[in-house]
KOLROGU-49067 format. One record per residue (C-alpha): residue number from 1; x, y, z. Coordinates in steps of 0.25 Angstrom, whole numbers, plus 5000, padded with zeros to 4 digits. Layout:
<rs>
<r><n>NUM</n><east>X</east><north>Y</north><up>Z</up></r>
...
</rs>
This chain:
<rs>
<r><n>1</n><east>5388</east><north>5462</north><up>5360</up></r>
<r><n>2</n><east>5392</east><north>5448</north><up>5359</up></r>
<r><n>3</n><east>5398</east><north>5444</north><up>5346</up></r>
<r><n>4</n><east>5388</east><north>5436</north><up>5337</up></r>
<r><n>5</n><east>5386</east><north>5422</north><up>5342</up></r>
<r><n>6</n><east>5393</east><north>5423</north><up>5356</up></r>
<r><n>7</n><east>5384</east><north>5423</north><up>5368</up></r>
<r><n>8</n><east>5383</east><north>5423</north><up>5382</up></r>
<r><n>9</n><east>5380</east><north>5409</north><up>5382</up></r>
<r><n>10</n><east>5391</east><north>5405</north><up>5374</up></r>
<r><n>11</n><east>5401</east><north>5412</north><up>5382</up></r>
<r><n>12</n><east>5396</east><north>5407</north><up>5396</up></r>
<r><n>13</n><east>5397</east><north>5392</north><up>5389</up></r>
<r><n>14</n><east>5410</east><north>5394</north><up>5383</up></r>
<r><n>15</n><east>5415</east><north>5399</north><up>5398</up></r>
<r><n>16</n><east>5409</east><north>5387</north><up>5403</up></r>
<r><n>17</n><east>5414</east><north>5377</north><up>5393</up></r>
<r><n>18</n><east>5429</east><north>5383</north><up>5394</up></r>
<r><n>19</n><east>5429</east><north>5383</north><up>5410</up></r>
<r><n>20</n><east>5423</east><north>5367</north><up>5410</up></r>
<r><n>21</n><east>5427</east><north>5363</north><up>5396</up></r>
<r><n>22</n><east>5415</east><north>5353</north><up>5396</up></r>
<r><n>23</n><east>5403</east><north>5356</north><up>5388</up></r>
<r><n>24</n><east>5394</east><north>5349</north><up>5399</up></r>
<r><n>25</n><east>5401</east><north>5357</north><up>5411</up></r>
<r><n>26</n><east>5397</east><north>5371</north><up>5402</up></r>
<r><n>27</n><east>5384</east><north>5366</north><up>5400</up></r>
<r><n>28</n><east>5383</east><north>5364</north><up>5415</up></r>
<r><n>29</n><east>5388</east><north>5378</north><up>5418</up></r>
<r><n>30</n><east>5379</east><north>5386</north><up>5408</up></r>
<r><n>31</n><east>5367</east><north>5376</north><up>5409</up></r>
<r><n>32</n><east>5367</east><north>5374</north><up>5393</up></r>
<r><n>33</n><east>5366</east><north>5360</north><up>5388</up></r>
<r><n>34</n><east>5379</east><north>5354</north><up>5382</up></r>
<r><n>35</n><east>5374</east><north>5356</north><up>5368</up></r>
<r><n>36</n><east>5372</east><north>5370</north><up>5371</up></r>
<r><n>37</n><east>5385</east><north>5372</north><up>5376</up></r>
<r><n>38</n><east>5390</east><north>5367</north><up>5365</up></r>
<r><n>39</n><east>5382</east><north>5375</north><up>5356</up></r>
<r><n>40</n><east>5386</east><north>5388</north><up>5363</up></r>
<r><n>41</n><east>5401</east><north>5385</north><up>5360</up></r>
<r><n>42</n><east>5399</east><north>5383</north><up>5346</up></r>
<r><n>43</n><east>5391</east><north>5397</north><up>5344</up></r>
<r><n>44</n><east>5402</east><north>5403</north><up>5352</up></r>
<r><n>45</n><east>5414</east><north>5398</north><up>5345</up></r>
<r><n>46</n><east>5407</east><north>5400</north><up>5331</up></r>
<r><n>47</n><east>5404</east><north>5415</north><up>5336</up></r>
<r><n>48</n><east>5417</east><north>5418</north><up>5339</up></r>
<r><n>49</n><east>5424</east><north>5409</north><up>5328</up></r>
<r><n>50</n><east>5434</east><north>5401</north><up>5336</up></r>
<r><n>51</n><east>5433</east><north>5388</north><up>5344</up></r>
<r><n>52</n><east>5434</east><north>5391</north><up>5360</up></r>
<r><n>53</n><east>5436</east><north>5377</north><up>5365</up></r>
<r><n>54</n><east>5442</east><north>5365</north><up>5359</up></r>
<r><n>55</n><east>5429</east><north>5356</north><up>5358</up></r>
<r><n>56</n><east>5438</east><north>5344</north><up>5356</up></r>
<r><n>57</n><east>5443</east><north>5342</north><up>5369</up></r>
<r><n>58</n><east>5437</east><north>5339</north><up>5383</up></r>
<r><n>59</n><east>5438</east><north>5346</north><up>5390</up></r>
<r><n>60</n><east>5436</east><north>5357</north><up>5381</up></r>
<r><n>61</n><east>5448</east><north>5366</north><up>5381</up></r>
<r><n>62</n><east>5447</east><north>5380</north><up>5375</up></r>
<r><n>63</n><east>5454</east><north>5385</north><up>5363</up></r>
<r><n>64</n><east>5464</east><north>5397</north><up>5363</up></r>
<r><n>65</n><east>5452</east><north>5406</north><up>5358</up></r>
<r><n>66</n><east>5444</east><north>5400</north><up>5369</up></r>
<r><n>67</n><east>5453</east><north>5404</north><up>5379</up></r>
<r><n>68</n><east>5454</east><north>5417</north><up>5375</up></r>
<r><n>69</n><east>5439</east><north>5418</north><up>5374</up></r>
<r><n>70</n><east>5436</east><north>5412</north><up>5387</up></r>
<r><n>71</n><east>5442</east><north>5424</north><up>5394</up></r>
<r><n>72</n><east>5433</east><north>5434</north><up>5385</up></r>
<r><n>73</n><east>5421</east><north>5426</north><up>5389</up></r>
<r><n>74</n><east>5423</east><north>5426</north><up>5404</up></r>
<r><n>75</n><east>5426</east><north>5441</north><up>5404</up></r>
<r><n>76</n><east>5413</east><north>5442</north><up>5397</up></r>
<r><n>77</n><east>5405</east><north>5435</north><up>5406</up></r>
<r><n>78</n><east>5412</east><north>5438</north><up>5419</up></r>
<r><n>79</n><east>5407</east><north>5453</north><up>5416</up></r>
<r><n>80</n><east>5393</east><north>5448</north><up>5411</up></r>
<r><n>81</n><east>5392</east><north>5441</north><up>5424</up></r>
<r><n>82</n><east>5395</east><north>5453</north><up>5432</up></r>
<r><n>83</n><east>5386</east><north>5462</north><up>5425</up></r>
<r><n>84</n><east>5375</east><north>5452</north><up>5428</up></r>
<r><n>85</n><east>5379</east><north>5450</north><up>5443</up></r>
<r><n>86</n><east>5377</east><north>5466</north><up>5445</up></r>
<r><n>87</n><east>5363</east><north>5466</north><up>5438</up></r>
<r><n>88</n><east>5359</east><north>5454</north><up>5449</up></r>
<r><n>89</n><east>5366</east><north>5460</north><up>5460</up></r>
<r><n>90</n><east>5361</east><north>5454</north><up>5474</up></r>
<r><n>91</n><east>5351</east><north>5460</north><up>5481</up></r>
<r><n>92</n><east>5356</east><north>5467</north><up>5495</up></r>
<r><n>93</n><east>5348</east><north>5479</north><up>5495</up></r>
<r><n>94</n><east>5342</east><north>5475</north><up>5509</up></r>
<r><n>95</n><east>5356</east><north>5476</north><up>5514</up></r>
<r><n>96</n><east>5358</east><north>5488</north><up>5524</up></r>
<r><n>97</n><east>5373</east><north>5486</north><up>5527</up></r>
<r><n>98</n><east>5383</east><north>5475</north><up>5520</up></r>
<r><n>99</n><east>5398</east><north>5475</north><up>5525</up></r>
<r><n>100</n><east>5406</east><north>5467</north><up>5515</up></r>
<r><n>101</n><east>5421</east><north>5463</north><up>5516</up></r>
<r><n>102</n><east>5428</east><north>5457</north><up>5503</up></r>
<r><n>103</n><east>5442</east><north>5452</north><up>5503</up></r>
<r><n>104</n><east>5451</east><north>5461</north><up>5497</up></r>
<r><n>105</n><east>5454</east><north>5451</north><up>5485</up></r>
<r><n>106</n><east>5443</east><north>5456</north><up>5477</up></r>
<r><n>107</n><east>5446</east><north>5472</north><up>5480</up></r>
<r><n>108</n><east>5451</east><north>5474</north><up>5466</up></r>
<r><n>109</n><east>5438</east><north>5472</north><up>5457</up></r>
<r><n>110</n><east>5427</east><north>5462</north><up>5464</up></r>
<r><n>111</n><east>5424</east><north>5469</north><up>5477</up></r>
<r><n>112</n><east>5420</east><north>5482</north><up>5469</up></r>
<r><n>113</n><east>5411</east><north>5474</north><up>5459</up></r>
<r><n>114</n><east>5405</east><north>5467</north><up>5471</up></r>
<r><n>115</n><east>5404</east><north>5480</north><up>5480</up></r>
<r><n>116</n><east>5396</east><north>5486</north><up>5467</up></r>
<r><n>117</n><east>5387</east><north>5475</north><up>5467</up></r>
<r><n>118</n><east>5383</east><north>5475</north><up>5481</up></r>
<r><n>119</n><east>5383</east><north>5491</north><up>5481</up></r>
<r><n>120</n><east>5372</east><north>5491</north><up>5470</up></r>
<r><n>121</n><east>5364</east><north>5481</north><up>5478</up></r>
<r><n>122</n><east>5364</east><north>5486</north><up>5491</up></r>
<r><n>123</n><east>5356</east><north>5499</north><up>5489</up></r>
<r><n>124</n><east>5354</east><north>5503</north><up>5505</up></r>
<r><n>125</n><east>5366</east><north>5495</north><up>5512</up></r>
<r><n>126</n><east>5378</east><north>5502</north><up>5518</up></r>
<r><n>127</n><east>5390</east><north>5493</north><up>5514</up></r>
<r><n>128</n><east>5403</east><north>5492</north><up>5518</up></r>
<r><n>129</n><east>5415</east><north>5484</north><up>5510</up></r>
<r><n>130</n><east>5430</east><north>5481</north><up>5516</up></r>
<r><n>131</n><east>5439</east><north>5473</north><up>5508</up></r>
<r><n>132</n><east>5449</east><north>5466</north><up>5517</up></r>
<r><n>133</n><east>5457</east><north>5452</north><up>5518</up></r>
<r><n>134</n><east>5448</east><north>5439</north><up>5521</up></r>
<r><n>135</n><east>5453</east><north>5438</north><up>5536</up></r>
<r><n>136</n><east>5448</east><north>5453</north><up>5538</up></r>
<r><n>137</n><east>5434</east><north>5451</north><up>5531</up></r>
<r><n>138</n><east>5432</east><north>5437</north><up>5539</up></r>
<r><n>139</n><east>5435</east><north>5445</north><up>5552</up></r>
<r><n>140</n><east>5425</east><north>5456</north><up>5548</up></r>
<r><n>141</n><east>5414</east><north>5446</north><up>5544</up></r>
<r><n>142</n><east>5417</east><north>5439</north><up>5557</up></r>
<r><n>143</n><east>5416</east><north>5452</north><up>5566</up></r>
<r><n>144</n><east>5403</east><north>5455</north><up>5558</up></r>
<r><n>145</n><east>5408</east><north>5468</north><up>5552</up></r>
<r><n>146</n><east>5406</east><north>5462</north><up>5538</up></r>
<r><n>147</n><east>5393</east><north>5457</north><up>5533</up></r>
<r><n>148</n><east>5400</east><north>5450</north><up>5521</up></r>
<r><n>149</n><east>5413</east><north>5446</north><up>5517</up></r>
<r><n>150</n><east>5421</east><north>5440</north><up>5506</up></r>
<r><n>151</n><east>5435</east><north>5434</north><up>5510</up></r>
<r><n>152</n><east>5443</east><north>5422</north><up>5509</up></r>
<r><n>153</n><east>5438</east><north>5410</north><up>5519</up></r>
<r><n>154</n><east>5446</east><north>5406</north><up>5529</up></r>
<r><n>155</n><east>5438</east><north>5393</north><up>5532</up></r>
<r><n>156</n><east>5435</east><north>5399</north><up>5545</up></r>
<r><n>157</n><east>5420</east><north>5397</north><up>5549</up></r>
<r><n>158</n><east>5417</east><north>5410</north><up>5555</up></r>
<r><n>159</n><east>5405</east><north>5409</north><up>5564</up></r>
<r><n>160</n><east>5393</east><north>5418</north><up>5560</up></r>
<r><n>161</n><east>5399</east><north>5419</north><up>5545</up></r>
<r><n>162</n><east>5393</east><north>5412</north><up>5533</up></r>
<r><n>163</n><east>5404</east><north>5409</north><up>5522</up></r>
<r><n>164</n><east>5400</east><north>5410</north><up>5508</up></r>
<r><n>165</n><east>5413</east><north>5404</north><up>5498</up></r>
<r><n>166</n><east>5414</east><north>5412</north><up>5487</up></r>
<r><n>167</n><east>5428</east><north>5409</north><up>5479</up></r>
<r><n>168</n><east>5439</east><north>5398</north><up>5478</up></r>
<r><n>169</n><east>5451</east><north>5405</north><up>5477</up></r>
<r><n>170</n><east>5465</east><north>5397</north><up>5475</up></r>
<r><n>171</n><east>5478</east><north>5400</north><up>5478</up></r>
<r><n>172</n><east>5488</east><north>5402</north><up>5468</up></r>
<r><n>173</n><east>5502</east><north>5405</north><up>5466</up></r>
<r><n>174</n><east>5507</east><north>5419</north><up>5461</up></r>
<r><n>175</n><east>5520</east><north>5424</north><up>5458</up></r>
<r><n>176</n><east>5527</east><north>5434</north><up>5447</up></r>
<r><n>177</n><east>5526</east><north>5430</north><up>5433</up></r>
<r><n>178</n><east>5538</east><north>5420</north><up>5428</up></r>
<r><n>179</n><east>5541</east><north>5418</north><up>5443</up></r>
<r><n>180</n><east>5539</east><north>5404</north><up>5443</up></r>
<r><n>181</n><east>5547</east><north>5400</north><up>5429</up></r>
<r><n>182</n><east>5558</east><north>5408</north><up>5436</up></r>
<r><n>183</n><east>5557</east><north>5401</north><up>5448</up></r>
<r><n>184</n><east>5557</east><north>5388</north><up>5441</up></r>
<r><n>185</n><east>5543</east><north>5384</north><up>5445</up></r>
<r><n>186</n><east>5532</east><north>5388</north><up>5456</up></r>
<r><n>187</n><east>5540</east><north>5379</north><up>5468</up></r>
<r><n>188</n><east>5553</east><north>5386</north><up>5465</up></r>
<r><n>189</n><east>5546</east><north>5399</north><up>5467</up></r>
<r><n>190</n><east>5540</east><north>5397</north><up>5479</up></r>
<r><n>191</n><east>5554</east><north>5392</north><up>5485</up></r>
<r><n>192</n><east>5562</east><north>5404</north><up>5479</up></r>
<r><n>193</n><east>5553</east><north>5415</north><up>5480</up></r>
<r><n>194</n><east>5545</east><north>5420</north><up>5493</up></r>
<r><n>195</n><east>5529</east><north>5418</north><up>5495</up></r>
<r><n>196</n><east>5522</east><north>5431</north><up>5496</up></r>
<r><n>197</n><east>5513</east><north>5428</north><up>5507</up></r>
<r><n>198</n><east>5500</east><north>5435</north><up>5510</up></r>
<r><n>199</n><east>5499</east><north>5441</north><up>5524</up></r>
<r><n>200</n><east>5494</east><north>5428</north><up>5533</up></r>
<r><n>201</n><east>5485</east><north>5439</north><up>5541</up></r>
<r><n>202</n><east>5476</east><north>5436</north><up>5528</up></r>
<r><n>203</n><east>5468</east><north>5423</north><up>5526</up></r>
<r><n>204</n><east>5474</east><north>5422</north><up>5512</up></r>
<r><n>205</n><east>5488</east><north>5422</north><up>5518</up></r>
<r><n>206</n><east>5484</east><north>5412</north><up>5530</up></r>
<r><n>207</n><east>5477</east><north>5403</north><up>5518</up></r>
<r><n>208</n><east>5491</east><north>5403</north><up>5511</up></r>
<r><n>209</n><east>5500</east><north>5401</north><up>5523</up></r>
<r><n>210</n><east>5491</east><north>5388</north><up>5528</up></r>
<r><n>211</n><east>5492</east><north>5381</north><up>5514</up></r>
<r><n>212</n><east>5506</east><north>5383</north><up>5512</up></r>
<r><n>213</n><east>5508</east><north>5378</north><up>5527</up></r>
<r><n>214</n><east>5499</east><north>5365</north><up>5523</up></r>
<r><n>215</n><east>5507</east><north>5364</north><up>5511</up></r>
<r><n>216</n><east>5520</east><north>5364</north><up>5519</up></r>
<r><n>217</n><east>5525</east><north>5376</north><up>5512</up></r>
<r><n>218</n><east>5534</east><north>5387</north><up>5518</up></r>
<r><n>219</n><east>5539</east><north>5399</north><up>5511</up></r>
<r><n>220</n><east>5548</east><north>5409</north><up>5518</up></r>
<r><n>221</n><east>5542</east><north>5422</north><up>5525</up></r>
<r><n>222</n><east>5545</east><north>5434</north><up>5517</up></r>
<r><n>223</n><east>5531</east><north>5440</north><up>5512</up></r>
<r><n>224</n><east>5518</east><north>5441</north><up>5518</up></r>
<r><n>225</n><east>5510</east><north>5451</north><up>5510</up></r>
<r><n>226</n><east>5495</east><north>5457</north><up>5515</up></r>
<r><n>227</n><east>5491</east><north>5464</north><up>5502</up></r>
<r><n>228</n><east>5488</east><north>5455</north><up>5490</up></r>
<r><n>229</n><east>5493</east><north>5465</north><up>5479</up></r>
<r><n>230</n><east>5507</east><north>5467</north><up>5486</up></r>
<r><n>231</n><east>5507</east><north>5452</north><up>5486</up></r>
<r><n>232</n><east>5504</east><north>5450</north><up>5472</up></r>
<r><n>233</n><east>5514</east><north>5462</north><up>5469</up></r>
<r><n>234</n><east>5525</east><north>5455</north><up>5475</up></r>
<r><n>235</n><east>5522</east><north>5441</north><up>5467</up></r>
<r><n>236</n><east>5521</east><north>5450</north><up>5455</up></r>
<r><n>237</n><east>5535</east><north>5455</north><up>5455</up></r>
<r><n>238</n><east>5541</east><north>5441</north><up>5460</up></r>
<r><n>239</n><east>5544</east><north>5444</north><up>5474</up></r>
<r><n>240</n><east>5537</east><north>5431</north><up>5477</up></r>
<r><n>241</n><east>5525</east><north>5421</north><up>5475</up></r>
<r><n>242</n><east>5512</east><north>5421</north><up>5482</up></r>
<r><n>243</n><east>5498</east><north>5412</north><up>5484</up></r>
<r><n>244</n><east>5487</east><north>5420</north><up>5481</up></r>
<r><n>245</n><east>5473</east><north>5416</north><up>5476</up></r>
<r><n>246</n><east>5466</east><north>5420</north><up>5461</up></r>
<r><n>247</n><east>5458</east><north>5430</north><up>5467</up></r>
<r><n>248</n><east>5470</east><north>5438</north><up>5473</up></r>
<r><n>249</n><east>5478</east><north>5437</north><up>5461</up></r>
<r><n>250</n><east>5467</east><north>5441</north><up>5452</up></r>
<r><n>251</n><east>5466</east><north>5454</north><up>5462</up></r>
<r><n>252</n><east>5481</east><north>5457</north><up>5457</up></r>
<r><n>253</n><east>5478</east><north>5459</north><up>5442</up></r>
<r><n>254</n><east>5489</east><north>5469</north><up>5441</up></r>
<r><n>255</n><east>5500</east><north>5458</north><up>5443</up></r>
<r><n>256</n><east>5494</east><north>5447</north><up>5434</up></r>
<r><n>257</n><east>5505</east><north>5450</north><up>5424</up></r>
<r><n>258</n><east>5516</east><north>5449</north><up>5434</up></r>
<r><n>259</n><east>5511</east><north>5437</north><up>5440</up></r>
<r><n>260</n><east>5510</east><north>5421</north><up>5438</up></r>
<r><n>261</n><east>5500</east><north>5413</north><up>5445</up></r>
<r><n>262</n><east>5500</east><north>5397</north><up>5447</up></r>
<r><n>263</n><east>5493</east><north>5387</north><up>5456</up></r>
<r><n>264</n><east>5499</east><north>5385</north><up>5469</up></r>
<r><n>265</n><east>5509</east><north>5374</north><up>5468</up></r>
<r><n>266</n><east>5504</east><north>5367</north><up>5481</up></r>
<r><n>267</n><east>5491</east><north>5362</north><up>5485</up></r>
<r><n>268</n><east>5481</east><north>5372</north><up>5480</up></r>
<r><n>269</n><east>5473</east><north>5380</north><up>5489</up></r>
<r><n>270</n><east>5462</east><north>5391</north><up>5489</up></r>
<r><n>271</n><east>5455</east><north>5401</north><up>5497</up></r>
<r><n>272</n><east>5439</east><north>5403</north><up>5497</up></r>
<r><n>273</n><east>5434</east><north>5416</north><up>5496</up></r>
<r><n>274</n><east>5420</east><north>5418</north><up>5504</up></r>
<r><n>275</n><east>5410</east><north>5427</north><up>5508</up></r>
<r><n>276</n><east>5406</east><north>5429</north><up>5523</up></r>
<r><n>277</n><east>5393</east><north>5433</north><up>5529</up></r>
<r><n>278</n><east>5388</east><north>5434</north><up>5543</up></r>
<r><n>279</n><east>5378</east><north>5424</north><up>5545</up></r>
<r><n>280</n><east>5367</east><north>5433</north><up>5550</up></r>
<r><n>281</n><east>5368</east><north>5437</north><up>5536</up></r>
<r><n>282</n><east>5357</east><north>5433</north><up>5526</up></r>
<r><n>283</n><east>5362</east><north>5422</north><up>5518</up></r>
<r><n>284</n><east>5357</east><north>5428</north><up>5504</up></r>
<r><n>285</n><east>5366</east><north>5441</north><up>5504</up></r>
<r><n>286</n><east>5379</east><north>5435</north><up>5505</up></r>
<r><n>287</n><east>5375</east><north>5424</north><up>5496</up></r>
<r><n>288</n><east>5371</east><north>5435</north><up>5487</up></r>
<r><n>289</n><east>5386</east><north>5442</north><up>5489</up></r>
<r><n>290</n><east>5393</east><north>5429</north><up>5487</up></r>
<r><n>291</n><east>5387</east><north>5426</north><up>5474</up></r>
<r><n>292</n><east>5391</east><north>5441</north><up>5469</up></r>
<r><n>293</n><east>5405</east><north>5438</north><up>5473</up></r>
<r><n>294</n><east>5406</east><north>5425</north><up>5468</up></r>
<r><n>295</n><east>5401</east><north>5429</north><up>5454</up></r>
<r><n>296</n><east>5411</east><north>5443</north><up>5453</up></r>
<r><n>297</n><east>5423</east><north>5434</north><up>5460</up></r>
<r><n>298</n><east>5419</east><north>5424</north><up>5447</up></r>
<r><n>299</n><east>5418</east><north>5434</north><up>5437</up></r>
<r><n>300</n><east>5429</east><north>5445</north><up>5442</up></r>
<r><n>301</n><east>5440</east><north>5435</north><up>5447</up></r>
<r><n>302</n><east>5438</east><north>5421</north><up>5444</up></r>
<r><n>303</n><east>5435</east><north>5423</north><up>5430</up></r>
<r><n>304</n><east>5447</east><north>5432</north><up>5427</up></r>
<r><n>305</n><east>5456</east><north>5422</north><up>5435</up></r>
<r><n>306</n><east>5452</east><north>5409</north><up>5429</up></r>
<r><n>307</n><east>5455</east><north>5417</north><up>5415</up></r>
<r><n>308</n><east>5470</east><north>5421</north><up>5420</up></r>
<r><n>309</n><east>5471</east><north>5408</north><up>5426</up></r>
<r><n>310</n><east>5465</east><north>5398</north><up>5421</up></r>
<r><n>311</n><east>5470</east><north>5387</north><up>5431</up></r>
<r><n>312</n><east>5461</east><north>5393</north><up>5442</up></r>
<r><n>313</n><east>5448</east><north>5389</north><up>5436</up></r>
<r><n>314</n><east>5440</east><north>5381</north><up>5446</up></r>
<r><n>315</n><east>5449</east><north>5382</north><up>5457</up></r>
<r><n>316</n><east>5446</east><north>5399</north><up>5458</up></r>
<r><n>317</n><east>5431</east><north>5398</north><up>5458</up></r>
<r><n>318</n><east>5419</east><north>5402</north><up>5465</up></r>
<r><n>319</n><east>5413</east><north>5394</north><up>5476</up></r>
<r><n>320</n><east>5399</east><north>5389</north><up>5475</up></r>
<r><n>321</n><east>5388</east><north>5387</north><up>5485</up></r>
</rs>
């Protein structure tokens, strides 16, 4: 039970206002009038007995109490949205067979949640799931051995395959906690410690190498690691530094207290995670699965990532349309 005076609408308004810093934008997000947004905030602050935002600043900024309460608010709303999605699961009861591939970035928590939701909606369906790197999933889609695949996008147009963009996942710089200060800055760390490369057979490895080449950056060939958690282990131990993405970083939660994360110290770049489907499939099924996947990623990955790394807000995001 919520404490007296704290309402779900008030929490939603606070979240929208915290993310936008503007009553006008919070009004657009929540569908309330601007006076109603202001009233919801006054009611919430009165119920809690503290000021959550500095009303005298433009754009509005959170107070220390507001920053602490925002993390709790996001956690509460995330669980409520997940619970709601499970009550309104897509109708896939008409399917007789579904072969699905999901990128292994999601195999900790998100893929099991997705599979549970799919299984509950496919009462008479023969269902097969594989988790694999992006390039393997795309090959299986092209070979028609998978009906749907969720993987990193290479930008390649695959004949007979429709792509539904899901998430923008920017690349980030990861190293052992304190390594940047000890080296005297990120640039010095990049010069004095080795780059922990992804296996170039993987799409993520090829994308990173291509971007470094475009920036005319070259690093010694010492490490090339195929397993993501092995790469994060080496980074956490100070063996070198790595380029990864927030989805990969959040998957390595056990190492977070040993790692530090920064924006890349050169031209930013990002990958796109997409859902792929054979063009002979009804558009309704892949769109339903895509929307469900976006909701899960937003609530289970993007929200927690924003809470841990606030500078990712707006950069790590669900792709609309």
